[in-house]
C-alpha positions in Angstrom: 98.0 122.5 146.3 98.1 125.0 143.6 100.8 123.2 141.5 98.7 120.0 141.5 95.7 121.8 140.0 97.9 123.6 137.7 99.4 120.3 136.5 95.8 118.8 136.1 94.4 121.8 134.2 97.4 121.8 131.8 97.0 118.1 131.0 93.3 118.4 130.5 94.0 121.2 128.1 96.3 119.1 126.1 93.7 116.4 125.8 91.1 118.8 124.8 93.2 120.2 121.9 93.7 116.7 120.6 90.1 115.8 120.9 91.0 113.1 123.5 89.4 114.5 126.7 86.8 112.0 128.0 83.7 112.6 130.2 81.3 110.3 132.0 77.8 110.5 130.7 74.8 109.2 132.8 73.3 106.3 130.8 70.3 104.3 131.9 70.1 100.9 130.3 66.4 100.2 130.0 66.8 96.9 128.4 69.7 94.9 127.0 69.7 97.2 123.9 67.8 100.4 124.7 69.3 103.2 126.7 68.3 106.6 128.0 71.1 109.2 127.5 70.9 113.0 127.4 67.1 112.7 127.6 66.9 110.6 124.5 66.0 107.0 124.0 68.8 105.4 121.9 69.5 102.0 120.5 72.8 101.0 121.8 75.5 99.4 119.6 78.4 99.9 122.0 77.6 97.5 124.9 79.5 94.2 125.5 76.3 92.5 126.8 76.3 90.4 123.8 73.5 88.0 124.8 71.5 90.7 126.7 71.7 88.6 129.8 71.9 91.6 132.1 68.2 91.9 131.9 67.2 88.2 131.5 64.6 87.2 134.0 66.4 84.0 135.1 69.6 85.8 135.7 68.1 88.5 137.6 66.0 86.1 139.7 69.2 84.1 140.5 70.9 87.3 141.7 67.9 88.4 143.8 67.7 84.9 145.5 71.4 85.0 146.4 71.2 88.5 147.7 68.3 87.4 149.9 70.3 84.4 151.2 73.8 85.8 151.4 73.4 89.6 151.7 74.6 92.4 149.4 78.4 92.2 149.7 81.1 89.4 150.4 82.3 91.8 153.3 85.9 90.3 153.3 88.6 88.7 151.2 87.9 85.2 149.9 90.7 84.1 152.4 88.9 85.5 155.3 85.1 85.2 155.3 84.3 86.3 151.7 84.4 82.9 150.1 80.7 82.2 150.0 79.5 78.8 148.8 78.5 80.0 145.3 82.2 80.5 144.4 82.8 76.7 144.4 79.9 76.0 142.1 80.8 78.7 139.6 84.5 77.7 139.5 83.5 74.1 138.8 81.2 75.1 136.1 83.8 77.3 134.5 86.6 74.5 134.6 84.2 72.1 132.9 83.0 74.6 130.3 86.6 75.3 129.3 87.8 71.6 129.8 90.4 72.4 132.5 91.0 70.9 135.9 90.2 74.0 137.9 89.2 77.7 137.8 89.6 80.7 140.1 87.3 83.7 140.1 88.6 87.2 140.6 86.8 90.5 141.3 87.1 91.6 137.7 88.9 90.7 134.4 91.4 93.5 135.1 92.2 92.2 138.5 92.6 88.7 137.2 95.3 89.8 134.7 97.0 92.1 137.3 97.2 89.1 139.6 97.9 86.1 137.3 100.9 87.3 135.5 103.0 88.5 138.5 102.1 85.2 140.3 103.7 83.2 137.5 106.6 85.3 136.3 108.9 87.8 137.7 112.4 89.4 137.5 114.7 87.5 135.1 111.7 86.1 133.2 110.3 87.2 129.8 106.7 88.2 128.8 106.0 88.4 125.0 102.8 90.3 124.4 100.8 90.9 121.2 101.1 94.7 120.6 97.4 95.1 120.6 96.7 93.1 123.8 94.3 94.6 126.3 95.7 97.2 128.7 95.2 94.8 131.7 97.5 92.2 130.2 100.1 95.0 129.7 99.5 96.1 133.2 100.0 92.6 134.6 103.1 92.1 132.6 104.7 95.3 133.9 103.8 94.7 137.4 105.6 91.3 137.2 109.1 93.0 136.9 109.8 90.5 134.0 111.3 91.7 130.8 108.2 92.7 128.4 108.6 92.6 124.7 105.8 93.1 122.3 105.3 91.2 119.0 103.5 92.5 115.9 99.8 91.9 116.0 99.1 88.1 115.4 102.5 87.8 113.9 103.4 84.2 114.7 106.7 84.4 112.6 108.0 87.4 114.6 107.1 85.7 117.8 109.1 82.6 116.8 112.0 84.8 116.0 111.9 86.6 119.3 111.7 83.2 121.1 114.8 81.9 119.1 116.7 85.0 120.1 115.5 85.4 123.7 114.4 82.0 125.1 117.8 80.9 126.4 118.3 84.2 128.4 115.3 83.7 130.5 114.2 80.9 132.9 110.5 81.2 132.3 108.6 82.7 129.3 104.9 83.8 129.2 103.2 84.6 125.8 100.0 86.6 126.3 97.4 87.6 123.9 93.7 88.4 123.6 91.6 85.6 122.3 89.1 88.1 120.6 90.8 91.5 120.3 88.5 94.0 121.9 89.0 96.8 119.4 89.3 95.0 116.2 87.2 92.0 116.8 89.7 89.7 115.1 90.7 86.4 116.7 94.2 85.4 117.6 95.9 82.5 115.7 95.7 80.5 118.9 96.6 77.1 117.4 99.8 78.5 115.9 100.7 80.3 119.1 100.2 77.2 121.1 102.4 75.2 118.8 105.1 77.8 119.1 104.8 78.0 122.8 105.1 74.3 123.2 108.1 74.2 120.9 110.0 76.8 123.0 108.7 75.5 126.5 106.8 78.9 127.0 103.4 79.3 128.6 100.5 80.6 126.6 98.0 82.8 128.2 94.8 83.9 126.3 92.3 86.7 127.5 89.1 85.5 126.2 86.9 88.3 127.6 85.1 88.9 124.3 85.1 85.2 123.2 83.3 83.4 126.0 79.6 82.9 125.1 79.7 84.2 121.5 82.4 82.4 119.5 83.4 78.9 119.3 81.2 75.8 119.4 78.1 76.8 121.6 80.0 79.8 122.8 82.9 78.1 124.5 85.3 80.8 123.4 88.0 81.6 120.9 90.1 78.5 121.5 87.0 76.4 120.1 86.7 78.3 116.9 88.6 75.6 114.9 87.5 72.1 114.6 89.9 71.1 117.2 90.4 72.9 120.6 93.6 75.0 120.9 95.7 73.9 123.8 96.1 76.9 126.0 97.3 76.3 129.5 96.2 79.7 130.9 92.6 80.6 129.9 91.5 83.9 131.3 88.2 85.7 130.8 85.5 87.7 132.3 81.9 87.3 133.6 80.9 90.8 132.6 80.5 90.5 128.9 78.3 87.8 127.4 77.5 86.4 130.9 76.1 89.7 131.9 77.4 89.7 135.4 80.7 90.9 136.8 84.1 89.3 137.6 87.0 87.6 136.0 88.4 84.0 136.0 91.3 81.8 135.3 90.9 78.3 133.9 94.0 76.0 134.2 95.5 73.0 135.8 94.7 72.3 139.5 98.3 73.0 140.5 98.4 76.3 138.5 95.1 77.5 140.0 96.3 76.6 143.6 99.5 78.5 143.0 97.7 81.6 141.6 95.3 81.5 144.6 98.3 81.6 146.8 100.3 84.3 145.1 97.8 86.7 143.3 97.7 89.9 145.3 94.6 91.1 143.4 92.8 88.0 144.7 94.2 87.8 148.3 94.0 91.4 149.3 90.6 92.4 148.0 87.0 91.8 149.0 85.3 88.9 147.3 82.5 89.3 144.6 79.1 90.1 145.8 77.2 86.7 145.9 74.4 88.0 143.6 77.1 88.5 140.8 78.5 84.9 141.2 74.8 83.5 141.1 74.0 85.6 138.1 77.1 84.1 136.3 76.0 80.6 137.1 72.5 81.3 135.7 73.9 82.7 132.6 76.1 79.7 132.0 72.9 77.6 132.4 71.4 79.5 129.6 74.2 79.4 127.1 74.7 75.8 127.6 70.9 75.2 126.9 70.6 77.5 124.0 73.7 77.3 121.7 71.8 78.8 118.8 71.0 81.9 120.8 74.8 82.3 121.5 75.4 82.4 117.8 73.2 85.3 117.1 75.5 88.2 117.9 78.1 87.0 115.3 75.4 86.4 112.8 74.1 89.9 113.2 77.6 91.4 113.0 78.1 89.6 109.7 74.7 91.0 108.4 75.8 94.4 109.3 79.1 94.1 107.6 77.7 92.8 104.4 75.2 95.8 104.2 77.8 98.4 105.1 80.4 97.0 102.7 83.0 96.0 105.4 85.0 92.8 105.7 83.3 89.9 107.3 83.9 90.0 111.0 85.0 87.1 113.1 83.2 88.1 116.3 80.4 90.4 117.3 82.8 93.5 117.2 83.0 95.5 114.0 85.3 98.5 113.9 84.7 101.3 111.5 88.2 103.0 111.4 87.8 106.7 110.5 91.4 107.9 111.3 91.5 111.0 113.4 89.7 111.5 116.8 87.5 114.3 115.5 86.2 112.2 112.7 85.3 109.5 115.2 83.6 111.9 117.4 81.7 113.4 114.4 80.6 109.9 113.4 79.3 109.2 116.8 77.3 112.5 116.9 75.8 111.7 113.6 74.6 108.2 114.7 73.2 109.7 118.0 71.2 112.2 115.8 69.7 109.0 114.1 68.8 107.3 117.4 72.0 105.1 117.8 74.4 105.1 120.7 77.9 104.3 119.3 81.0 105.5 121.1 84.1 106.9 119.4 87.2 105.1 120.4 90.3 107.3 120.3 93.9 107.0 121.3 95.5 105.8 123.6 92.8 102.9 123.6 93.8 102.5 119.9 97.0 103.5 117.9 97.2 107.1 116.6 95.6 107.5 113.3 93.1 104.7 113.8 90.2 106.3 115.9 87.0 104.5 115.1 83.5 103.7 115.9 83.4 100.3 117.7 80.2 98.7 117.0 79.1 95.6 119.0 76.1 93.3 118.1 73.8 91.4 120.4 71.4 88.6 120.1 68.4 91.0 120.3 69.3 93.8 117.9 66.3 94.0 115.5 67.4 93.2 111.9 65.7 96.2 110.5 67.6 98.6 112.7 70.8 96.9 111.9 70.1 97.5 108.2 69.4 101.2 109.0 72.6 101.6 110.8 74.6 100.0 108.0 73.1 102.4 105.5 73.9 105.4 107.5 77.5 104.1 108.1 78.0 103.3 104.3 76.3 106.4 102.8 77.0 109.1 105.3 80.1 108.3 107.4 82.4 106.1 105.1 81.5 108.3 102.2 82.4 111.4 104.0 85.7 110.1 105.2 86.5 109.0 101.7 85.7 112.3 100.3 87.9 114.1 102.9 90.8 111.7 102.0 90.6 112.6 98.4 90.4 116.4 99.2 93.5 116.1 101.3 95.6 114.7 98.6 
């Protein structure tokens, strides 16, 4: 198929010219924070393993025990023979943790959002999405065949205006947002969004992939950041970030969870999670519940970095260093690698054009002296260089 190869080659060339071509790089995670890449040992500040539980002995032991009992894979859909007994325990734990009636576990966070949204809304309905919502929320919204309208990032006023204009035209309305935004690290105004949703009889859905385990009281998530819990009827998240395992979940009322189980194609028509992953997530929840002070460490370390680097105080363990153009972000990543740090350049279309960045994530076990060294390099070499280039361009 010569035309297919020609098409692929041309598209790759376009990406290359814009410094947007990506490549997979073999990376061995030796511990929760140290990696081996391109023959070098690097301290990683780009991983979402916020509590370093992927390498915690109790989490690994739970996974190994489940593997010995249940085998490697689930072997079938949960609705056939893939619904091993560990699922019920994990779903009950998640529902209790998020204070809902029930929970449903999916194969991944991406699969969860691709299944949940089309299970609840469809043609003739409306989905209002924060413009910076994660790609899987956009994917689920578009698959639903509902009308999809973005609202300005965390702009409750614009959302209210859209609802005032659009609500009467649609039978059902879903509002979807990240809880903690994965590229900027800020937290959605969930209490205000919940109030607007309730006023207009809309359903609020929050993707708390980067909130569970690291923000809110004891790591309960972004809807627990304020003194009172935000009332969110659809609480989605993942098991693959702070919990160190793999999978996604929805916490909601018993009726909603039962409906989603019956309608979500990304749950019904795919193989269940390996038992070892479910067991690992249960063990991780045990650790977080027992050690709330440990769950607070990633945010504390992110704040320490931001103070030293002269950046605004973060609300989560994610700290963006926005550099502008893709090549500037790539150059910054190369410089940090030269100094022994692994930080990945984030470029469009993951982030808007002109906002390419270094996305730094902080974990419970990052050494304080290395955080200070990283901050000094970012402050004195990377940010200073970008500022100088901006002045020269004027």
